[in-house]
C-alpha positions in Angstrom: -0.3 6.7 1.8 0.8 5.9 -1.8 -1.8 4.1 -3.8 -2.6 2.9 -7.4 -3.9 5.3 -9.7 -7.4 3.9 -9.9 -8.2 5.3 -13.5 -5.1 3.1 -14.6 -5.8 -0.1 -13.0 -7.1 -3.4 -14.8 -8.4 -6.0 -12.6 -8.5 -9.3 -14.7 -11.5 -11.6 -14.0 -11.5 -15.3 -15.2 -13.5 -15.3 -18.5 -14.0 -19.2 -18.2 -14.0 -21.8 -15.6 -11.2 -24.2 -15.3 -7.8 -25.2 -13.8 -4.9 -23.0 -13.6 -2.0 -24.9 -14.9 0.9 -22.8 -16.1 1.3 -19.4 -14.3 3.9 -17.1 -16.3 4.2 -14.2 -14.1 5.0 -13.3 -10.6 4.0 -10.4 -8.3 5.9 -7.4 -9.4 6.6 -8.4 -12.8 6.3 -5.9 -15.6 4.3 -7.3 -18.6 3.4 -5.8 -22.0 -0.1 -5.8 -23.4 -1.0 -9.1 -25.0 1.6 -11.0 -23.0 0.3 -14.4 -21.6 0.1 -14.5 -17.9 -1.5 -17.9 -17.2 -2.9 -21.0 -18.9 -6.2 -22.3 -17.9 -7.4 -26.0 -18.7 -10.9 -25.9 -19.3 -13.8 -27.8 -20.3 -15.5 -25.0 -21.9 -12.7 -24.4 -24.2 -12.7 -28.2 -25.1 -16.4 -27.7 -26.0 -15.9 -24.6 -28.0 -13.3 -26.4 -30.0 -15.6 -29.4 -30.5 -18.4 -27.1 -31.6 -16.0 -25.6 -34.1 -14.7 -28.9 -35.5 -18.1 -30.3 -35.9 -19.4 -27.1 -37.7 -16.3 -27.3 -40.0 -17.1 -30.9 -40.9 -20.8 -30.1 -41.2 -19.9 -27.5 -43.8 -17.8 -29.5 -45.8 -20.7 -32.2 -46.0 -23.2 -29.5 -47.1 -20.8 -28.3 -49.6 -20.7 -31.9 -51.3 -24.4 -32.1 -51.1 -24.9 -28.8 -52.7 -22.3 -29.5 -55.5 -23.9 -32.9 -56.3 -27.5 -31.1 -56.1 -26.1 -28.7 -58.8 -24.8 -31.3 -60.9 -28.0 -33.3 -60.8 -30.2 -30.1 -61.6 -28.1 -29.2 -64.6 -28.7 -32.9 -65.9 -32.2 -32.5 -65.2 -32.1 -35.4 -62.4 -33.3 -33.0 -59.9 -35.6 -30.3 -59.3 -35.1 -26.8 -58.6 -36.6 -27.1 -55.1 -33.8 -30.0 -54.4 -31.2 -27.5 -55.4 -32.7 -24.5 -53.5 -32.9 -27.1 -50.3 -29.2 -28.1 -50.6 -28.4 -24.4 -51.0 -30.2 -23.5 -47.8 -28.4 -26.6 -45.9 -25.1 -25.0 -47.0 -25.9 -21.6 -45.9 -27.1 -22.7 -42.4 -24.0 -24.9 -42.1 -21.7 -21.8 -43.1 -23.6 -19.7 -40.6 -23.1 -22.3 -37.8 -19.4 -22.5 -38.7 -19.0 -18.7 -38.7 -20.7 -18.6 -35.1 -18.4 -21.6 -33.8 -15.5 -19.6 -35.0 -16.6 -16.1 -33.4 -17.0 -18.0 -30.1 -14.0 -19.6 -30.1 -11.9 -16.6 -31.1 -13.5 -14.5 -28.4 -12.2 -17.1 -25.9 -8.4 -17.2 -27.4 -8.9 -19.4 -30.4 -7.2 -22.4 -28.7 -8.4 -25.9 -30.2 -6.8 -28.1 -27.5 -8.9 -26.9 -24.5 -6.4 -24.2 -23.1 -7.6 -20.6 -22.5 -4.3 -18.3 -22.3 -5.0 -15.0 -19.9 -3.2 -12.1 -21.5 -2.4 -8.7 -20.2 -4.9 -6.2 -21.5 -2.4 -3.2 -21.0 1.3 -2.6 -20.2 2.0 -2.4 -16.6 3.3 -4.0 -13.3 1.4 -7.0 -11.8 0.4 -5.4 -8.4 -2.0 -8.4 -7.4 -1.9 -12.0 -8.2 -4.9 -14.2 -6.7 -4.0 -17.4 -8.6 -1.8 -20.3 -7.9 -1.0 -23.6 -10.2 -3.6 -26.2 -9.9 -6.4 -23.7 -8.4 -9.7 -24.2 -9.8 -11.6 -21.0 -10.9 -14.8 -20.0 -11.8 -16.4 -17.4 -13.9 -18.5 -16.1 -10.9 -15.5 -15.7 -8.8 -15.7 -12.1 -7.2 -12.0 -11.7 -7.1 -9.9 -10.8 -9.8 -7.1 -13.2 -10.5 -4.5 -10.5 -11.6 -4.4 -6.7 -11.1 -2.4 -4.7 -13.4 -1.3 -1.0 -13.0 1.2 0.7 -15.1 2.6 3.2 -12.0 3.4 5.9 -14.5 1.5 8.0 -12.1 0.2 7.2 -8.7 -2.1 8.6 -6.2 -1.1 9.7 -2.8 -4.2 9.5 -0.5 -3.7 12.2 2.6 -5.5 13.0 5.9 -6.5 16.6 6.4 -7.2 17.4 10.2 -10.5 18.8 10.9 -8.9 22.3 11.6 -7.5 22.7 8.3 -10.2 21.5 5.8 -11.4 25.2 5.1 -7.8 25.7 4.0 -7.4 22.9 1.6 -8.6 23.3 -2.3 -8.7 21.4 -5.3 -5.8 22.7 -7.3 -3.6 23.4 -4.5 0.1 22.5 -4.8 1.7 19.9 -2.7 5.0 18.6 -1.7 5.4 14.7 -0.9 8.3 13.4 1.2 8.5 9.6 1.9 10.8 7.6 4.4 12.3 5.8 1.4 13.7 8.8 -0.4 14.9 11.3 2.6 15.4 14.8 1.2 13.7 14.1 -1.9 10.3 16.2 -2.9 7.7 15.0 -5.3 5.5 17.5 -6.5 1.9 17.5 -7.4 -1.5 18.9 -6.9 -4.6 18.3 -5.0 -6.8 16.3 -7.7 -9.9 15.7 -5.4 -11.3 16.3 -2.1 -13.3 13.6 -0.5 -15.9 15.7 1.5 -16.5 13.1 4.0 -14.9 13.2 7.7 -13.8 9.7 8.9 -15.9 9.1 12.0 -13.1 7.4 13.9 -10.4 10.0 13.7 -12.3 13.2 12.4 -9.9 13.6 9.2 -11.0 14.4 5.6 -9.2 12.7 2.6 -7.7 14.2 -0.2 -6.2 12.7 -3.6 -3.1 13.8 -5.0 -2.0 12.6 -8.5 1.8 12.3 -8.8 4.0 11.5 -11.5 6.1 8.5 -10.8 9.4 8.7 -13.2 11.5 5.6 -12.4 8.7 3.9 -10.7 10.1 5.2 -7.3 6.9 5.5 -5.6 5.5 2.1 -4.7 1.8 1.5 -3.5 1.5 1.2 0.3 4.3 3.5 1.0 3.7 6.1 3.8 4.2 9.7 2.9 3.9 13.2 4.5 2.4 15.9 2.4 2.7 19.4 2.6 -0.1 21.5 1.0 0.5 25.3 0.1 -2.8 27.0 -0.8 -3.5 30.1 -2.6 -3.1 32.3 0.6 0.5 31.1 1.1 -0.4 29.2 4.2 1.3 25.9 5.0 -0.7 22.9 6.5 0.7 19.5 7.1 -1.2 16.4 6.5 
């Protein structure tokens, strides 16, 4: 069976809780890195925005107090201790603003309570687990989207017990599918899973195939011809 290349698949989990309000892609769509996938209305984002706005206001007030303390100190109307206290208050307000800015930026930087889910890589939407108006939580165990570039795919094949001794990592393979009669895809055995399925007594092998034109789709069934170094042919 054709499967995703597990080394080139990204599952996207919700970074915040909220209500999905604007899904921008469909299953099977090709997306570019950074492209918006969905918008989540979030009280968490609203809280981050409020923290940033409050910190920004506090910094402005601290700056005015510091300027006044500096002027009074120069005029002899305030002590150096008063000036240092004002400077410390300003430093603390600046630190709070920088922290609020970092938190906001890590969550998309929106000031209107929205969180935009973006594609972390180029690829196809191969799984979509959300719909508009769905409430999601950060402790959800299921990803909301899965992206795979499909530039190469895995083929997982069954090897009968009688042929196990004749299959080795690196053996050349020919893969045929029902979708493309007469077309052969060529690859090599990439990994042997050295465990037998207890039900049907077969061992699984993994083949990595280039996928030009994205012809091979996950879940396609395939027949695999393995040619080992002894030039013996085994069918799986």
